[in-house]
N, CA and C of each residue as an Amber inpcrd file, in Angstrom:
protein
   435
  82.1630000 -24.5010000  15.0460000  82.1800000 -24.3360000  13.3470000
  82.5150000 -22.8330000  13.9610000  82.8380000 -22.0680000  13.0040000
  82.9170000 -20.4830000  12.9310000  81.6420000 -20.3990000  11.7870000
  80.8290000 -18.9760000  12.3820000  79.8630000 -19.0170000  11.6030000
  80.5560000 -17.9320000  10.6270000  80.4580000 -18.0440000   9.5590000
  81.0640000 -16.9100000   8.4160000  79.6420000 -16.3180000   8.0720000
  80.1620000 -14.6140000   7.7520000  79.2050000 -13.6770000   7.5590000
  79.2770000 -13.8560000   6.1330000  77.9100000 -14.0420000   5.5710000
  77.9890000 -14.2460000   3.9600000  77.3760000 -13.0010000   3.3650000
  77.7490000 -12.0970000   2.3550000  76.9020000 -10.8720000   2.5840000
  76.4910000 -11.4150000   0.6400000  75.2690000 -10.4770000   0.2900000
  74.5050000 -10.8990000  -0.5800000  75.3340000 -10.0420000  -1.7380000
  75.3020000 -10.9390000  -2.9420000  75.4920000 -10.3540000  -4.4900000
  74.5160000 -10.0370000  -4.9540000  74.9170000  -9.3650000  -6.3750000
  74.2770000  -9.3140000  -7.4700000  73.3320000 -10.4670000  -7.9030000
  73.8420000 -11.4500000  -8.0040000  73.4810000 -12.5890000  -7.9900000
  72.1590000 -13.3340000  -7.2500000  72.5950000 -13.2680000  -5.9450000
  71.5890000 -13.8990000  -4.9810000  70.5590000 -12.4370000  -5.0120000
  70.7140000 -11.1720000  -5.0830000  69.7540000 -10.2560000  -5.2340000
  68.4150000 -10.2370000  -6.1690000  69.0570000 -10.7290000  -7.7430000
  68.5790000 -10.9710000  -8.5060000  67.9070000 -12.1340000  -8.5800000
  68.1350000 -13.4690000  -7.8290000  66.9370000 -14.6200000  -7.4560000
  66.3370000 -14.3340000  -6.7650000  66.4350000 -13.2620000  -5.8320000
  65.2850000 -12.9860000  -4.7700000  64.5800000 -12.2660000  -5.2570000
  64.6710000 -11.3930000  -6.2850000  63.4320000 -10.4960000  -7.4040000
  62.7570000 -11.5370000  -7.8530000  63.6780000 -12.2220000  -8.6860000
  63.0210000 -13.3690000  -9.8990000  61.8960000 -13.8970000  -8.7930000
  62.3570000 -14.7080000  -7.7900000  61.5840000 -15.3250000  -6.9690000
  59.7450000 -14.4790000  -6.5030000  60.4760000 -13.2530000  -6.3520000
  59.2390000 -12.2930000  -5.7260000  58.3200000 -12.4630000  -7.4020000
  58.9260000 -12.2070000  -8.1270000  58.2260000 -11.8670000  -9.8790000
  57.4980000 -13.3050000  -9.5170000  58.0460000 -14.2090000  -9.7250000
  57.1830000 -15.4310000  -9.9500000  56.0520000 -15.7080000  -9.2110000
  55.7520000 -15.3560000  -7.8520000  54.5850000 -15.2050000  -7.0080000
  53.9080000 -13.7400000  -7.2410000  53.9850000 -12.8440000  -7.9730000
  53.4140000 -11.7040000  -8.0700000  53.6960000 -10.5180000  -7.3390000
  54.8830000 -11.0320000  -5.8670000  54.8880000  -9.5440000  -5.3250000
  56.0240000  -8.6570000  -5.3110000  55.5000000  -7.4170000  -6.4850000
  56.1990000  -6.2340000  -7.2330000  56.8470000  -5.5240000  -5.4630000
  55.9470000  -5.2980000  -4.6250000  56.5110000  -4.5440000  -3.6930000
  57.9030000  -4.9150000  -3.2070000  57.8030000  -6.4690000  -2.9000000
  58.8490000  -7.4410000  -2.1340000  60.1140000  -6.8900000  -3.4870000
  59.9740000  -7.0600000  -4.8010000  60.8030000  -7.1520000  -5.7860000
  61.5000000  -5.7290000  -5.6890000  60.7800000  -4.7090000  -5.7320000
  61.3730000  -3.1580000  -5.3570000  62.1620000  -3.0020000  -4.4720000
  61.3830000  -3.5500000  -3.6070000  62.4880000  -3.5480000  -2.1070000
  63.5960000  -4.3180000  -2.1230000  63.8470000  -5.3750000  -2.8140000
  64.9610000  -5.8540000  -3.0310000  66.1460000  -4.9650000  -3.7880000
  65.3400000  -4.8380000  -4.9700000  65.7160000  -3.6590000  -6.0660000
  66.5720000  -2.6860000  -4.9710000  65.7130000  -2.0330000  -4.3930000
  66.6680000  -0.8640000  -3.5880000  67.6490000  -1.6860000  -2.7400000
  67.3110000  -2.4820000  -1.8240000  68.4660000  -3.0360000  -1.1840000
  69.4730000  -3.4090000  -1.8240000  69.8350000  -4.0250000  -3.1990000
  70.9540000  -3.9650000  -4.0180000  71.4860000  -2.7720000  -4.5680000
  70.9210000  -1.9470000  -4.5960000  71.3930000  -0.4550000  -4.5110000
  72.4060000   0.3820000  -3.5410000  71.3290000   0.1670000  -2.1340000
  71.8360000   0.3450000  -0.7070000  73.1290000  -0.7760000  -0.6440000
  73.2410000  -1.8410000  -1.0310000  74.2390000  -2.0740000  -0.6430000
  75.4360000  -1.5480000  -1.6670000  75.4230000  -0.8950000  -2.6270000
  76.3310000  -0.4360000  -3.4450000  76.5200000  -1.4070000  -4.4870000
  76.0970000  -2.1110000  -5.1210000  75.8030000  -3.1080000  -6.0350000
  75.0670000  -2.6630000  -7.3150000  75.8520000  -2.9190000  -8.1630000
  75.3340000  -2.2290000  -9.5520000  74.0480000  -3.5830000  -9.9620000
  72.9000000  -3.3650000 -10.4730000  71.7270000  -3.5570000 -11.0300000
  72.1120000  -4.3770000 -12.3790000  71.3430000  -5.3260000 -12.5000000
  71.6820000  -6.2820000 -14.3450000  70.5530000  -6.0920000 -14.8100000
  70.5990000  -6.4060000 -15.8900000  69.7580000  -6.8180000 -16.5460000
  68.4750000  -8.1530000 -16.0450000  69.2600000  -8.9160000 -15.4300000
  68.3160000  -9.7570000 -15.0510000  67.2940000  -9.4300000 -13.9050000
  68.0400000  -8.6900000 -13.0370000  67.3690000  -8.0430000 -12.0750000
  66.2880000  -7.4270000 -12.2430000  66.6660000  -6.3610000 -13.1170000
  65.8290000  -5.3700000 -13.7090000  64.8500000  -5.6750000 -14.5780000
  64.9250000  -6.7580000 -15.2130000  63.8920000  -7.6290000 -16.4010000
  62.9800000  -8.1420000 -15.4360000  63.6650000  -8.9560000 -14.1660000
  62.6610000  -9.6760000 -13.2130000  61.8960000  -8.3500000 -12.2360000
  62.3100000  -7.3300000 -12.2730000  61.5910000  -6.3650000 -11.2640000
  60.3720000  -5.7730000 -12.1490000  61.1230000  -5.2540000 -13.4170000
  59.7150000  -4.8660000 -14.3440000  58.3530000  -5.9480000 -14.2680000
  58.8860000  -7.5940000 -14.6260000  58.1530000  -8.4380000 -14.7350000
  57.0020000  -8.4130000 -13.6670000  57.7940000  -8.0090000 -12.3790000
  56.9540000  -8.3520000 -11.1060000  56.0820000  -6.9050000 -11.1620000
  56.1170000  -6.2080000 -11.7120000  55.3780000  -4.4920000 -11.7290000
  54.3360000  -5.0700000 -12.7550000  54.6910000  -5.4920000 -13.5680000
  53.9710000  -5.7740000 -14.8540000  52.7030000  -7.0570000 -14.3920000
  53.1600000  -7.8090000 -13.4090000  52.4360000  -8.6780000 -13.0300000
  51.3290000  -8.1030000 -11.8820000  51.8710000  -7.0070000 -11.1770000
  51.2340000  -6.6590000 -10.3070000  50.3560000  -5.5390000 -10.5540000
  50.5950000  -5.4010000 -11.9110000  49.0930000  -4.0080000 -12.4330000
  50.2000000  -2.7160000 -12.3440000  51.3780000  -2.6250000 -11.6110000
  52.0280000  -1.4100000 -11.8710000  53.1310000  -0.8280000 -13.3500000
  51.9710000  -0.7250000 -14.0620000  52.4510000  -0.3480000 -15.2000000
  53.5890000   0.7180000 -15.1100000  53.1180000   1.7900000 -14.1230000
  53.9090000   3.2610000 -14.3220000  55.3540000   2.8190000 -13.8840000
  55.2860000   2.0300000 -13.0390000  56.8870000   1.6090000 -12.1710000
  57.4480000   0.4760000 -13.2850000  56.5810000  -0.1460000 -13.9900000
  57.3680000  -1.0720000 -15.1020000  57.9910000  -0.2960000 -16.0350000
  57.1070000   0.7060000 -16.5430000  57.8530000   1.7060000 -17.4770000
  59.1020000   2.9280000 -16.8170000  58.9330000   3.4060000 -15.5270000
  59.8740000   3.9410000 -14.9730000  61.2140000   2.9480000 -14.8960000
  61.2290000   1.9680000 -14.7820000  62.4200000   0.9510000 -14.5930000
  62.9350000   0.5640000 -15.7980000  62.1410000   0.4790000 -17.1520000
  62.2220000   0.3570000 -18.2560000  63.0210000   1.3540000 -19.0700000
  62.6090000   2.6240000 -18.3480000  63.1040000   3.8530000 -19.0530000
  64.5420000   4.2600000 -18.1650000  64.6180000   3.7780000 -17.3300000
  66.0790000   3.7360000 -16.4880000  67.4400000   2.8390000 -16.8720000
  66.6790000   2.0700000 -17.5290000  68.0050000   1.0270000 -18.1220000
  69.1720000   1.7100000 -19.0730000  68.7000000   2.6860000 -19.7500000
  69.8790000   2.9400000 -20.3050000  70.3860000   3.9250000 -19.6810000
  70.1940000   4.4140000 -19.0690000  71.0020000   5.6220000 -17.7090000
  72.1440000   4.5760000 -16.9760000  70.7690000   3.8690000 -17.0910000
  72.3740000   2.8240000 -15.6910000  73.0850000   2.1010000 -16.8380000
  73.3520000   2.3010000 -17.8600000  74.2170000   1.6760000 -18.9030000
  73.7170000  -0.0070000 -18.7550000  72.1300000  -0.4620000 -18.9330000
  72.0300000  -1.9110000 -18.5010000  71.2360000  -1.7090000 -20.2880000
  71.1640000  -2.7420000 -21.0430000  70.7710000  -2.8690000 -22.5280000
  69.1700000  -3.3760000 -21.8870000  68.4650000  -2.5070000 -22.4060000
  66.8440000  -3.3240000 -22.6510000  66.6200000  -4.1970000 -23.6460000
  66.2270000  -5.4810000 -23.5620000  65.9310000  -6.4800000 -24.3740000
  64.5730000  -6.9790000 -24.4510000  64.5470000  -8.0450000 -25.4450000
  63.0840000  -8.6810000 -25.5670000  62.3440000  -8.5100000 -24.4090000
  62.7570000  -9.2810000 -23.5990000  62.1030000  -9.6140000 -21.7430000
  61.6230000  -8.2380000 -21.3390000  62.6300000  -7.1700000 -21.3620000
  62.0620000  -6.1800000 -20.6940000  61.3680000  -5.5460000 -21.4170000
  61.3080000  -5.2560000 -22.5600000  60.4650000  -4.2350000 -23.8140000
  59.0230000  -4.9460000 -23.4990000  59.0190000  -6.4210000 -23.7600000
  57.6830000  -7.0760000 -24.1410000  57.2770000  -6.8520000 -22.4860000
  57.7240000  -7.4800000 -21.4730000  57.6580000  -6.7440000 -20.0520000
  56.6470000  -5.6180000 -19.7170000  57.4070000  -4.3700000 -20.4120000
  56.7330000  -3.2480000 -20.3910000  55.5780000  -2.8740000 -21.1400000
  55.3520000  -3.5210000 -22.1300000  54.6920000  -3.7230000 -23.2140000
  53.2020000  -4.2410000 -22.4230000  53.5240000  -5.2850000 -21.6730000
  52.3460000  -6.0190000 -21.2430000  51.7720000  -5.6420000 -19.6870000
  52.5290000  -5.0400000 -19.2390000  52.2080000  -3.8570000 -18.2260000
  50.9470000  -2.8090000 -18.6480000  51.1630000  -2.3060000 -19.6860000
  50.3940000  -1.2160000 -20.4360000  49.2980000  -1.9300000 -20.9700000
  49.6150000  -3.0560000 -21.4860000  48.2440000  -3.6750000 -21.8210000
  47.2450000  -4.0830000 -21.2480000  47.8020000  -4.8060000 -19.8560000
  47.1190000  -4.8690000 -18.6680000  46.0120000  -3.9810000 -17.9260000
  47.2450000  -2.7460000 -17.8910000  46.1540000  -1.4830000 -17.5490000
  45.4540000  -0.6640000 -18.5690000  45.5290000  -1.5770000 -19.8750000
  44.4850000  -0.5630000 -20.8020000  45.0800000   0.6260000 -21.3860000
  46.2660000   0.9730000 -20.9540000  46.7060000   1.8600000 -21.8170000
  47.5760000   1.8550000 -23.2190000  46.8510000   1.6970000 -23.7990000
  47.2420000   1.4040000 -25.3250000  48.1180000   2.4400000 -26.1890000
  48.1840000   3.8740000 -25.5890000  48.9360000   5.0320000 -26.0750000
  50.4330000   4.5070000 -25.5830000  50.5910000   4.1210000 -24.2290000
  51.8790000   3.5110000 -23.7540000  52.3840000   2.2810000 -24.5260000
  51.8340000   1.6220000 -24.4120000  52.0430000   0.5020000 -25.4130000
  52.6470000   0.6770000 -26.9340000  52.1420000   1.4800000 -27.7880000
  52.1080000   1.8480000 -28.8040000  53.8970000   2.4710000 -28.7190000
  53.5450000   3.0770000 -28.1510000  55.1880000   4.1460000 -27.5100000
  55.8670000   2.6870000 -26.9620000  55.9390000   2.1630000 -26.2660000
  57.1360000   1.3150000 -26.0640000  57.1920000   0.2670000 -27.3710000
  56.4830000  -0.0470000 -28.0360000  56.7180000  -0.7170000 -29.0670000
  57.4250000  -0.0160000 -30.2220000  57.5600000   1.2390000 -30.5220000
  58.1690000   1.9660000 -31.3260000  59.4230000   2.3970000 -30.7320000
  59.7840000   2.1380000 -29.4320000  61.1530000   2.2360000 -29.1460000
  61.9270000   0.9120000 -29.2500000  61.3810000  -0.1380000 -29.6430000
  62.2630000  -1.0560000 -29.8230000  63.5700000  -1.0670000 -30.6470000
  62.6950000  -0.5200000 -31.9870000  64.2330000  -0.7710000 -33.2500000
  64.8960000   0.1820000 -32.6470000  65.1730000   1.2330000 -31.8830000
  65.6010000   1.8190000 -31.0240000  66.5630000   1.6670000 -30.2430000
  66.2200000   0.3910000 -29.4440000  66.6470000  -0.0350000 -28.3880000
  67.6810000  -1.4480000 -29.1280000  67.7380000  -1.2990000 -30.5340000
  68.3160000  -2.6870000 -31.2750000  67.5570000  -4.0310000 -30.4730000
  66.0690000  -4.0180000 -30.2370000  65.5410000  -4.8890000 -29.8910000
  64.9480000  -5.4860000 -30.6850000  65.1570000  -6.7600000 -30.9900000
  64.1740000  -7.6280000 -31.9330000  62.7990000  -7.5720000 -31.0790000
  61.5740000  -7.6100000 -32.4100000  60.5390000  -7.7960000 -32.1110000
  59.9630000  -9.0820000 -31.6850000  59.1550000  -9.5310000 -31.0210000
  58.8590000 -10.1620000 -30.5100000  57.1240000 -10.2210000 -30.8260000
  56.8090000 -11.9290000 -30.7350000  55.3600000 -11.9790000 -30.6520000
  54.5150000 -11.6610000 -29.6840000  55.1820000 -11.3500000 -28.4670000
  54.4930000 -11.0450000 -27.2850000  54.4700000  -9.5380000 -27.2490000
  55.5210000  -9.5160000 -27.6130000  55.4900000  -7.3300000 -27.9000000
  54.5240000  -7.4250000 -28.5520000  54.0490000  -7.3770000 -30.0400000
  53.1470000  -7.6130000 -30.8370000  51.6950000  -7.9220000 -30.4100000
  51.8110000  -8.7870000 -29.8370000  50.2030000  -9.5220000 -29.2710000
  50.0490000  -8.3320000 -28.2280000  50.9520000  -8.1070000 -27.3580000
  50.7110000  -7.7060000 -26.0960000  49.7730000  -5.9870000 -26.7030000
  50.7340000  -5.0430000 -27.6990000  50.4590000  -4.2680000 -28.3860000
  48.7600000  -3.9070000 -28.6320000  48.6490000  -4.9350000 -29.7300000
  47.7510000  -5.3100000 -30.2260000  46.2620000  -5.2660000 -29.3800000
  46.4110000  -6.1340000 -28.4500000  45.3470000  -6.5360000 -27.1780000
  45.2710000  -4.8020000 -26.7440000  46.1450000  -3.8990000 -26.3670000
  46.2520000  -2.8450000 -25.7380000  45.1060000  -1.9710000 -26.5310000
  45.4390000  -1.8630000 -27.8550000  44.8260000  -1.2210000 -28.7420000
  43.3140000  -1.7340000 -28.9180000  43.2010000  -3.2380000 -28.6550000
  41.7110000  -3.3960000 -28.6630000  40.9500000  -3.0490000 -27.2530000
  41.9980000  -3.3310000 -26.3270000  40.8660000  -3.0900000 -25.0930000
  40.5680000  -1.4150000 -25.3160000  41.5460000  -0.3820000 -25.7480000
  41.2530000   0.7240000 -25.7510000  40.0940000   1.2410000 -26.8540000
  39.6190000   0.4140000 -28.0050000  38.8590000   0.4150000 -29.4210000
  39.7190000   1.2580000 -30.0260000  41.3150000   0.7740000 -30.3350000
  41.6850000   1.5830000 -31.1440000  42.4960000   0.6690000 -32.1200000
  41.6000000  -0.0930000 -33.1940000  41.9040000  -0.9130000 -34.2180000
  42.3900000  -0.1290000 -35.2400000  42.5990000   1.1470000 -35.0200000
  43.3650000   1.7820000 -36.5780000  44.7670000   2.1480000 -36.0120000
  44.9980000   2.2670000 -34.7540000  46.4580000   2.3040000 -34.4080000
  47.2630000   0.5830000 -34.2190000  46.2620000  -0.5270000 -34.2650000
  46.5620000  -1.7030000 -34.1370000  46.9390000  -2.0390000 -35.3400000
  46.3520000  -1.7770000 -36.7450000  46.7290000  -1.3980000 -38.1640000
  47.8650000  -1.1790000 -38.2980000  47.8380000   0.2910000 -37.9350000
  48.9090000   1.0190000 -38.2800000  50.2660000   0.5130000 -38.1590000
  50.0160000  -0.0100000 -36.5900000  51.1910000  -0.4980000 -35.8410000
  51.9160000  -1.8990000 -36.5140000  50.9870000  -2.5150000 -37.1900000
  51.1500000  -3.7200000 -37.8190000  51.7300000  -3.9020000 -39.2470000
  50.9780000  -2.5030000 -39.7100000  51.3610000  -2.3090000 -41.5730000
  52.6510000  -1.4220000 -41.6850000  53.3490000  -0.6700000 -40.8390000
  54.4730000  -0.6000000 -40.7810000  55.7750000  -0.9130000 -41.0680000
  56.8430000  -0.6880000 -41.9920000  57.5070000  -1.6870000 -41.9430000
  58.7110000  -1.7420000 -41.0560000  58.7740000  -0.6490000 -39.9190000
  59.4950000  -0.6370000 -39.2470000  59.0840000  -1.4280000 -37.8130000
  57.8170000  -2.0290000 -38.1010000  57.4180000  -2.7930000 -36.7590000
  57.1810000  -4.5410000 -37.4100000  57.4940000  -4.8290000 -38.7610000
  57.5040000  -6.5030000 -38.8380000  58.4140000  -7.0900000 -38.2920000
  58.1430000  -8.5120000 -38.1840000  59.1090000  -9.4170000 -37.1290000
  60.4810000  -9.7680000 -38.2240000
């Protein structure tokens, strides 16, 4: 039998990134995302969502926000999952201002609010002793679910 060379595609890279995300290996997830680009393949929402979530789980809020902010330039739509993961990354790091900033971007990204995005934003405000911001965010009509 002859060995066939199998080249990875976007699906295989995305699966690898997702596996890294599930076990908290954000560094490897980023390496796979870079490998995807080096292979001249276009990242998609699944690969970026998983990578953002891996960064969130690894406490790398700045990397999570960097990936999230780069999605529109890459012509990849931000979605409920990517936005919530970005907010959660900020919440875990106590970056309440960043969390509220991402929450405010949700309508601009034409993404639906989720319980996760609200809860993570409120929790970030709570950790930062910013209850006024939490109330303000929830009281604005644009922030209603």
